[in-house]
Structure formats: C-alpha cells, structure tokens
N, C-alpha and C positions, 0 to 999 in steps of 0.2 A: 661209109655212112655209119653213124652211131647206132648201135643196137641195144645199149644199156647205159644206165647212168646211176650215180650215187652222190650223196652229200659228203663233201670232204670233211673228215673228222677235225674237230676243234676250229672250225671256220666260223667267223662272225663278221658280217652276216653269213648265213648259210651259202656255201659255194657249191653249185652243181657241177659235177664232172661227167662229161659225156665221152663214152668210150667207143672205139671201133670194134667190129666183131672179132678181131684177132687179139684182143687184149681184155684181161679180166681185172676187176677191182684189186684183187690181192696181188696180181703181178705188178700193177702200177705202184701200189703202196709199198711193195718190197724192193722196187728198183732204187738202188742207192742214189743215183743221180737225181731222181725225182724227190726222194726224201731230203737230200741236202738242199735242193733248190727251194722246195716249198717251205722248209723250216727257216731258211734264211730270209725268204720273202715275207713270210708271216711275221717274223721278228721285226723286220724293217718297217712293215706296215704298222705294227703295234707302237712303234716309237712316235708316231704322229700324235699320240695322246699328250705328249709333252708340249707345254706352251711355247717352248723354244724351237719346235720343229718347223721347218719351212712350210709344210702343208697342214699345220695344226688347225687353222681356221676352216679348211675344207678338205678333210682327209680322204685319201684314196682308199678304195676297198676292193678286195678280190671277190668278184661276183660269179664268175663262171670259168671253167676250163674245158676246152674242146680238144681232145686228143685226136690228131688228124692222121698220124701214121706211126708205125713202129717197125723196126728191123730187129731180127733176132740173130744171135750168134750161137751156133752149136745147139740148135733145138729150141729150148724154151727160155734161154737167157737173153734178156733184152740188151741190145747193143746201143741203138740210137732211137730217140723218140722225138717226134715233132708235135707241138701243141700250140694252141692259141689261148692266151689268158686274157680275160676281160677285167681290166683294172681301171676303175673310174671313181669319180667323186659324185656327190649328190647333185652337182650342177651339170652333170653329164659330160664333164671333161675326161678324156681317156688317155692312158699312157700306152705306148706301143707294147704289144703283148705277144708277138711271134717269138717262140722259143724253140731252140733245138737242143735237146738234152743228150749229153754224151758222158758227162762226168769228168773227173780230173785225171791228169797224168803227170809225169815229171820230165823235166829237161835237164840235160847234163852238159856242163862246160868242162870238157876233159882236156886239161892242159899238160903237155909233155915238155920237159926241159932236159937238156944234156947235163949229166952230173959233173962235168968238168968246168962249169961256170960257177961263180960264187952263188951261194944260197941267198935267198931273200932278195933276189934281183929279178928284173923282167927280161934279162938277156936271153935271146934265142929261144923264146917260148913258142910252142906250136899247139894247135888245137885240132882235135879229131872231129871231122864232120861226116855226115852221111849224104850220099847222093842216091835218090830213089824216086820211083814214079809217084806222083801225087795227082791223081785223075781230077780231083776237085779243083785243082789249080790249072788243069789242062796241060800238065807237065809229065814227062817220062824221066826227068833228070833234075829234080829240085835239090839244091844244096841246103842242108839245114843242120841244126844242132841235134845230136842223138836224143831221142825221147822214148819213153816206155813207162814201166811201173816199178815201184819199189816193193818187192815181195820178200818178206822175211829179211829185210835189210840188204837185199841184193837187187841191183839194177837189172831188170829182166825185160825181155821183149825181143823182137826180131833184130833191131838195131844193135842191142847189147850182145846178142849171139854172134852177129857178124863181126863186131869189134873184137870179141873174145877170140874168134877163129882167126882173124887177120893179124892181131897184135899180141894175143895172149894176155891182154889186160882183163882182170876180173875185178870189177868194182864192188867193194864191200862197204857196209855202213860205217865202220869205224874210220874210214878214210874220206868220208863225205862231209862237206860243209854246206848247210842249208842257207844259201845266200838270201833267199826270200825271207826266211825267218829272221835272220840277222838284220836285214834292212827294214822290215815292216813291223817288228815286234812291238814298237811303241807308236806306230802310226795308226790312227783310228779314222773311221769315216763317220763324221757327225754332221747333221744338217741343221744347225741352229739359225734363227733369224735375229736373235738378240745377243748382246754381249753380256747380259746378266747371267751369272752362274746359276741362279735359281731357275731361270727359264730353260736352261739346258739340261735339266734333270727330270727324272721320272721315278717316283717313289724313292727319292734320295740318291739315285744312281745316275751317273752321266749317261746320256743316250748315245749308244754306239752300235753301229750295224755289225753283224757277225759275219763279215766276209773272210774268205780264206787268205792266209798270208801267201799269196801266189800272184802270178801274172794272168790276167784275163785277156786272151788274144782277140776276142771278138764279142764283147759284152752286149753289143746292140742286138744280138740274135742268138747267142750261144752261151750255155752255162759253163763251158770248159774253163778250168783253172789249172795253171801249171806252176808249181813250186820249182824253182831253179836251183840246182845243186852244183857245187864246184868239186872237182876231183883233180888234184895235182900230183904228178909223178915225175921223179927224176930218173932218167935211164942213161946207160952208156951211150956216148955219141955214136958209136958204131951201130947200135940198135936203132937209134933215130934215123941214121943214114939208110939202114936197111928198109925201115918202114917207108921212108920218103920215096925210095925207088919203087917199092912194091905198090904203095897206095896211090901213086900218081901215074903208073904205067898202064898199059892196055889190060883190060880185064876180060874175063870170059863173057861172051854175049848173053848167056842165059842167066847171069847173075842179076837179081832185081835190086839189091842194095849193095852199093860199094862204099868204101871208106876213103875219105880224102884227108890229107894232112895239109893244114894251112898255117901260116905264121899268125901269131896272136894279133900283131898290129894290122893285119889285113882282114881280120874277122868282120869288121864293120862293112866291108864291101863283098868279101867272099860269101858271107851269110846275110847279105843285105835284104834278101827277099823273105827271110825267115824271122818272124816276130820273136821266137825263142832266143835266137842268136843275138839279136840286137838288145833284147831285154837283159840277157845274161851278161853281155859285155858292159852294159850300163851299170848293173849291180856290182859286177866285179871291180870296175874302176871306182865307183863310189865307195865301196867297202874298203878298197885299198887306201883311198885318201883318208879314211877314218881309222886306218890301222887295224881293221877287223879281219882281214885275210892276208 
C-alpha cells in the first residue's frame, strides 16, 4: 500500500508518483534504471508535438505512476522495481503500462577457433555457452549466451568468472566488438504519418526516439536492454580439444553454472531458447555479410 507520493519533476501534465512504504522519493529518482526509463519515455512523448507524429492529433500523456513493489540487493541498493504507469490521451484511450525495471546488461558471443585453420574463415568455429538455473523460466539447466556487465572495460559477473576459471579466457575491452552499435548506429525509430519532411521535424530537427543501441528481449513489460558484443579468439587446436573434453564431460554436482562448448553452426538450436543467443547470431551473420566483422 502506498504511504507517500510526489509530483514527478519536469512532468507535463503533472504526474503523481505513489510509493510503497519500503521506497523513498530519493531512492527512486536515484535508481539508474528508473532514470533511464523515465527520460526515454518523456522524450518519446514530447515528440508527439511534431505534426508528423502518429499520435499528434491526440497525444498520449503520462499521468500517474504507481510503484507496486521493490527488491533490494545488498541492503539499500535497488535491484528490481515493478510499477504501473498510466499513459492515456484526452479521449481516455490508454496504453499498456505495466513495467518491470531492472536496467541493462551485456551479452557476449565468445567465438573460439583453432589457429591451424586459415584466418578470416568460418572453419571450425566454436561458441562458449553457459548452462545455469533460471527459476523464472522454471529451469535448472538453461543454455544461453554468457551475460553480465562491462565494468572498467572488463566483462564481469558470475558467468565471466566461471569462464575465466574453466578456460583461462579474460575478456578485455580492446578485444571486443560492439555488434549492436555497428548494426544500429544509423537505425532510428521515428513514427511519422506523412512523407513530407517538414511534418517529420520538430524545431528543425528530425523526430527520433532515444532508444539504446541494444536488444530489448521483452519490451512488452520490461525495460531491460542488452547490447551484444563479439569476442573472437584463435587458440591452439590442442587447447580447444582440451576444453571440448572438459566442458562437455561430467561436472561437480554442486556447481551452479557450467560452461558448454558448441559449434557456431549449431548455435541457432543449441541456444534456441535464449533471445540473446539468437539475436547475437543474427547480428553476427548480418555484419559478416556487410564485411564489418
């Protein structure tokens, strides 16, 4: 039950934010995922002022936010936040507003190739995958692309630690290729209704939403965005053989995350339940066709 409320700064019309007893105004406004989400949404709503916008005739407005639940990590640091946003136009038409905020992460397509095959070929390429419990999916052994955070140019997180321990691979920024950035740098999201260039501008600027250059795995209900990176490494065939035997053999029962080695051409089915894996494979193949990776 909400015990406090405040008016969202820079909201027009004024937007009331209702908070549960476990959350303060300052905590919410300092939560990075909320700041990114509200900034992006407010910008997108402001674009309706352009005559070329799909909703220009009857623009939608953010009128209220009800924060329903919050989970904390390590004391007072917000981890996840669930809210209901009321977004409607003056005719009473509403847009779905259930939102689960958790922020962004990164996904890594880690490709390994023996160094005895010609360079710049796709011969004998393999991908490192993780197998781990995912209770939200009802699984204790879901195969997926490694994911985590990029801290100080280093791929970090539980999966990265496990990969380092099992293979000795330490992924560093200078060896990474941001596939999402390469693919989407010149791709914009504009909602015009007219082919007239004048109707697709606002104050002389083309109307463009400020979305992340990343993959959104579940935008119907979650703010999560995942830029997808590529890491390629050539290793001695003997090392690849050693990894293959180790990473596909029996593992200790108490290990929660294990590493799996799969052939690149099998990624579409080996990682077929993981949106990150399928999206990374699509980006990789598209960028290869354009000669960018």
